[in-house]
C-alpha positions in Angstrom: 25.9 45.4 226.9 29.6 44.4 227.8 29.4 45.7 231.2 26.4 43.9 232.5 28.1 40.2 230.5 31.0 41.0 233.0 28.4 41.6 236.1 26.4 38.2 235.0 29.5 36.3 235.0 30.9 37.9 238.2 27.3 36.3 240.1 27.9 33.3 239.0 25.4 33.2 235.7 26.2 32.5 232.3 26.7 34.8 229.9 23.7 35.8 227.9 23.5 34.4 224.6 24.5 36.9 222.0 22.2 39.0 219.8 21.4 37.2 216.3 23.1 38.6 214.1 22.5 40.5 210.8 23.2 38.0 207.4 24.7 40.3 204.9 22.6 39.0 201.3 24.6 41.5 199.6 28.2 41.2 198.6 29.0 44.5 199.8 27.5 44.3 203.0 30.1 41.0 204.1 32.8 44.5 203.9 30.6 46.6 205.6 29.8 44.3 208.3 33.5 43.8 209.4 34.3 47.8 209.2 31.6 48.0 211.8 33.0 45.1 213.7 36.5 46.9 213.7 34.7 50.7 214.4 33.1 49.6 217.4 36.2 47.6 218.3 34.4 44.3 218.8 37.1 41.6 217.9 34.6 38.9 218.9 31.7 40.0 216.4 34.4 40.6 214.0 35.6 36.6 214.2 31.7 35.3 214.1 31.2 37.7 210.8 34.3 36.9 209.2 34.0 32.7 208.6 30.8 30.2 208.5 29.8 28.7 212.4 31.8 25.4 211.3 34.7 27.2 210.2 34.5 29.6 213.6 34.3 26.3 215.9 37.8 25.1 214.2 39.2 28.1 214.9 38.2 28.4 218.7 39.7 24.7 219.1 42.9 25.6 217.9 42.9 28.8 219.6 42.8 26.9 222.7 45.3 24.8 221.7 47.5 27.4 221.0 47.8 26.9 217.5 46.7 30.1 216.2 45.6 33.5 217.5 43.1 34.6 214.7 41.7 36.9 213.5 44.9 39.0 215.0 46.7 36.7 212.1 45.5 39.6 209.8 47.3 41.9 211.4 51.1 42.8 210.6 53.5 41.4 213.2 50.8 39.1 214.8 53.5 36.7 216.1 54.6 39.4 218.3 51.2 41.0 219.8 51.2 38.6 222.9 54.5 39.4 223.7 53.7 43.0 223.0 50.6 42.9 225.7 53.1 41.2 227.9 55.6 43.5 227.8 53.2 46.6 228.4 51.7 44.7 231.3 55.2 43.9 232.9 55.9 45.1 236.7 57.1 48.9 236.7 56.6 48.6 232.3 55.8 52.7 232.6 59.1 53.4 234.0 61.2 50.5 231.9 59.5 51.9 228.6 59.7 55.7 229.2 63.7 55.2 229.9 63.6 53.5 226.9 61.9 55.7 224.8 64.2 58.9 226.1 67.6 56.4 225.5 66.7 55.5 222.0 64.0 57.9 220.3 63.2 60.8 222.2 64.3 63.8 219.5 65.4 61.3 216.8 62.9 62.9 214.6 65.5 62.5 211.5 66.3 59.0 212.1 62.4 57.7 213.2 61.1 59.0 209.6 64.2 57.4 207.8 63.4 54.1 209.6 59.5 54.8 208.8 60.1 55.0 205.0 62.5 52.3 205.1 59.9 50.0 207.0 57.9 50.8 204.4 59.4 50.3 201.3 60.8 47.0 203.3 56.8 45.8 203.9 55.5 46.7 200.6 57.8 44.7 198.2 57.9 41.8 200.9 53.3 42.1 200.6 54.1 42.0 197.0 56.4 39.4 196.6 54.8 36.8 199.5 53.0 34.2 197.7 50.4 33.8 200.3 48.7 36.8 199.1 46.0 37.3 196.3 46.4 40.1 193.6 43.5 41.8 194.9 45.0 41.6 198.8 48.8 42.6 197.2 47.6 45.9 195.9 45.5 46.1 198.9 47.8 46.2 201.2 50.7 48.3 199.2 48.4 51.0 199.3 47.8 50.7 202.8 51.5 50.7 203.9 52.3 53.3 201.9 49.8 55.5 203.5 50.7 54.5 206.4 54.5 54.6 206.3 53.8 58.3 205.1 51.8 59.3 207.9 54.7 57.5 210.0 57.3 59.8 208.0 55.4 63.0 209.2 54.4 61.9 213.1 55.6 63.4 215.8 57.3 60.0 216.8 60.3 62.0 218.5 58.1 63.9 220.8 58.9 63.0 224.6 55.5 64.6 226.1 53.3 62.5 223.4 55.6 59.3 224.6 55.1 60.2 228.4 51.2 60.5 228.1 51.0 57.3 225.3 52.8 54.7 227.2 50.8 54.8 230.6 47.9 54.8 228.9 48.5 51.8 226.8 50.4 50.0 230.0 47.3 50.4 231.7 45.0 49.0 228.9 47.1 45.7 228.4 47.2 44.9 232.5 43.2 45.0 232.1 43.2 42.6 229.3 44.4 40.0 232.0 46.2 38.0 228.8 49.8 39.0 229.9 50.5 35.6 231.7 52.4 32.7 229.7 49.6 30.9 227.5 46.7 33.6 228.7 45.5 33.9 225.3 44.9 30.0 225.0 43.6 29.5 228.4 41.3 32.4 228.2 39.8 31.2 224.7 39.4 33.1 221.2 35.6 34.5 222.4 36.8 35.7 225.7 40.3 36.6 224.5 38.9 39.1 221.7 36.3 40.7 223.9 39.2 41.5 226.4 40.9 42.7 223.6 38.2 45.3 222.4 38.9 48.2 225.3 42.9 47.9 224.5 42.1 48.4 220.6 40.2 51.6 221.8 42.8 53.0 223.4 45.7 52.3 220.9 43.2 53.8 218.7 43.3 56.9 221.0 47.1 57.1 221.5 47.3 56.8 217.7 44.7 59.5 217.3 47.2 61.9 219.2 50.3 61.3 216.9 47.6 62.1 214.0 46.4 58.6 212.9 42.5 58.4 213.3 41.8 55.1 212.3 38.1 55.4 213.5 37.6 58.4 210.8 39.0 55.9 208.3 36.8 53.3 208.9 34.2 55.5 208.8 35.0 56.7 205.6 34.9 53.5 203.9 32.8 52.8 200.8 31.9 49.4 199.4 30.4 49.1 196.1 29.7 45.8 194.1 31.9 45.8 191.1 30.9 42.9 189.2 29.2 39.4 190.3 28.8 35.9 188.8 26.6 33.6 191.0 28.4 32.9 193.9 31.4 35.0 193.9 31.8 38.9 193.2 34.2 41.7 193.2 34.0 44.9 195.8 35.7 48.3 195.3 36.3 49.7 198.5 37.3 53.5 198.7 38.8 55.5 202.2 41.0 57.6 203.2 43.7 56.5 205.9 46.3 58.9 207.1 45.3 61.6 204.7 45.7 59.3 201.6 43.4 58.0 199.5 43.3 53.8 199.0 41.1 52.5 196.5 41.3 48.8 196.1 39.2 45.4 195.4 38.3 42.8 197.6 36.8 39.2 196.5 33.8 37.6 198.3 31.7 34.9 198.0 28.7 33.0 199.0 28.6 29.9 201.2 24.9 29.1 202.3 23.2 32.2 201.8 25.7 34.7 203.2 29.0 36.5 202.1 32.4 36.0 203.2 35.6 38.1 202.4 37.3 35.3 200.0 41.3 36.0 201.3 39.9 36.3 205.1 38.3 32.6 204.7 41.3 31.6 203.4 43.5 32.7 205.8 41.6 31.5 208.4 41.0 27.8 206.9 44.9 27.9 207.0 45.2 29.0 210.7 42.4 26.5 212.0 44.5 23.6 209.9 48.0 24.8 211.3 50.0 21.8 212.9 50.9 22.5 216.9 54.3 24.1 217.3 54.9 24.3 214.0 58.7 25.2 213.4 58.9 29.1 213.3 58.9 30.7 209.6 60.9 33.7 208.4 57.7 35.8 208.6 57.0 39.2 208.0 57.4 40.0 211.8 61.0 38.5 212.1 62.3 40.1 209.2 60.9 43.8 210.0 61.8 43.3 213.6 65.0 42.3 212.7 65.2 45.7 210.3 63.8 47.7 212.8 66.5 46.3 215.4 68.9 47.7 212.3 67.4 50.8 211.8 67.3 51.9 215.5 71.3 51.6 216.1 73.3 55.1 215.8 73.8 56.0 212.2 77.4 56.2 213.1 77.6 52.6 214.0 76.3 51.6 210.9 78.4 54.0 208.6 81.7 53.1 210.2 82.2 49.8 208.8 80.8 51.1 205.4 83.6 53.7 205.0 86.2 51.5 206.4 85.9 48.6 204.2 87.6 50.0 200.9 90.7 50.3 203.2 90.0 47.0 204.8 90.0 44.8 201.7 93.2 46.0 200.1 94.9 45.3 203.6 93.2 42.0 203.8 94.4 41.1 200.4 97.9 41.9 201.2 97.9 40.3 204.4 96.7 36.8 202.8 99.3 33.9 202.7 100.7 33.2 199.7 99.8 29.4 199.3 97.6 28.7 196.4 93.7 28.3 197.5 90.7 27.2 195.8 89.0 30.3 193.8 89.0 33.0 196.0 86.0 34.3 197.7 85.5 38.1 196.9 85.7 40.4 200.4 82.3 42.3 200.7 83.2 45.9 200.7 80.1 46.8 202.8 78.3 44.8 206.0 75.2 43.3 205.3 72.4 44.6 207.6 70.2 42.4 206.4 67.1 41.0 209.1 69.6 38.3 210.5 71.7 41.5 211.9 75.3 39.8 211.0 78.2 41.5 211.7 80.4 43.0 208.7 82.0 40.3 206.8 85.4 39.5 207.6 88.9 38.7 205.7 89.4 35.9 203.7 88.9 32.9 205.5 92.4 32.1 204.8 93.6 35.0 207.2 91.5 33.2 210.1 93.7 30.2 209.9 96.5 29.7 212.1 100.2 30.0 210.5 101.7 26.8 209.6 104.6 25.8 212.2 108.2 25.6 210.8 109.3 22.7 210.1 111.3 20.6 212.7 115.1 20.3 211.7 115.8 17.3 209.4 112.0 17.5 208.2 111.4 17.2 204.5 110.1 20.7 203.2 106.6 20.8 201.6 106.6 20.9 197.7 105.8 24.1 196.2 103.0 23.5 193.5 104.0 24.5 190.1 102.4 27.7 188.5 98.6 27.2 186.9 98.3 24.0 189.7 96.9 26.2 192.4 93.3 25.6 191.9 93.4 22.1 190.7 93.6 19.4 193.8 96.4 17.4 194.0 95.7 13.7 193.0 96.2 11.2 194.9 99.8 9.2 194.7 99.5 5.5 193.3 99.5 2.8 195.9 103.3 1.5 196.2 102.4 -1.4 198.3 102.1 -4.9 197.2 99.3 -6.2 196.4 97.6 -8.9 199.1 97.2 -12.5 197.6 93.7 -13.3 197.6 
């Protein structure tokens, strides 16, 4: 059907109208319909089925204005997805990516397993504390993250042979999307962009399958059953296997105009449709995970050296500090900050960085040393001695 649509468009004809979608009349059907769309890599159908028509039109407008890439925003690292496609489609990307892999990741199985474990813990903590998630989302995502982290810790991510086979496939699929240019997602529009991304998602699934993660098998294993229903709201239990780990969670659904939708997906979609243009960047999960990944990618020795040197550096800094009194001292951290900001290890006390005071000139008055016990108290201004001016 997609091939026919492409041929019609090339011939100058408009695309055939999409066949009428089946309307989920039961709460569990809202889940199974979206799962079926993902199973068939039909992201455009997922977008149509996930929200009511009026909200879908608003999302198309927001996408065209560059304000969102929903439903890709339902993915982790969604704000990196367009740049991910652009990097894969870049000229000579295959050679560059293979060289980067060989230099940083080839054979580094232990380091990659440690990074997968750390990222899994960090992502799970983020989801549990992020106020934008509902309780059911927190529980579901935490289970899914734990399962994917377990798979990544056992996957052969340091296998050079697999990487040499995977990178060309992803490069070719990314170039085929035609979405590598700046603002390509917005210019292409939501419907066409999602259709172009379908084959890329299919190829990505195949690559992950070579590393032991069969996402289609996970989608095929989804079992959705009604747990409780009260009028136009319901709770659906979903059970499936991913990466060899069971996931048992619940999702909330609601009925609008006779059709059932996932409540959390609706809430996220409405927020994306109302997102302001050129919103200021926030400290998103993608930014935090990307920063932590950079730290984990460093050689272990490069990270360990400052930590080992810190206990020695602290006494040295204390002995070298000036004897002039100061405000309450700030403790010197014994270890470098490895947070997402990627900061360098903290230096010695700020007083050490101040330039030494020049020696007083001959004949100049010497500075008065403060008395004991007055070091932390700022000196009071001297009383005025000038004669008051007449009114």
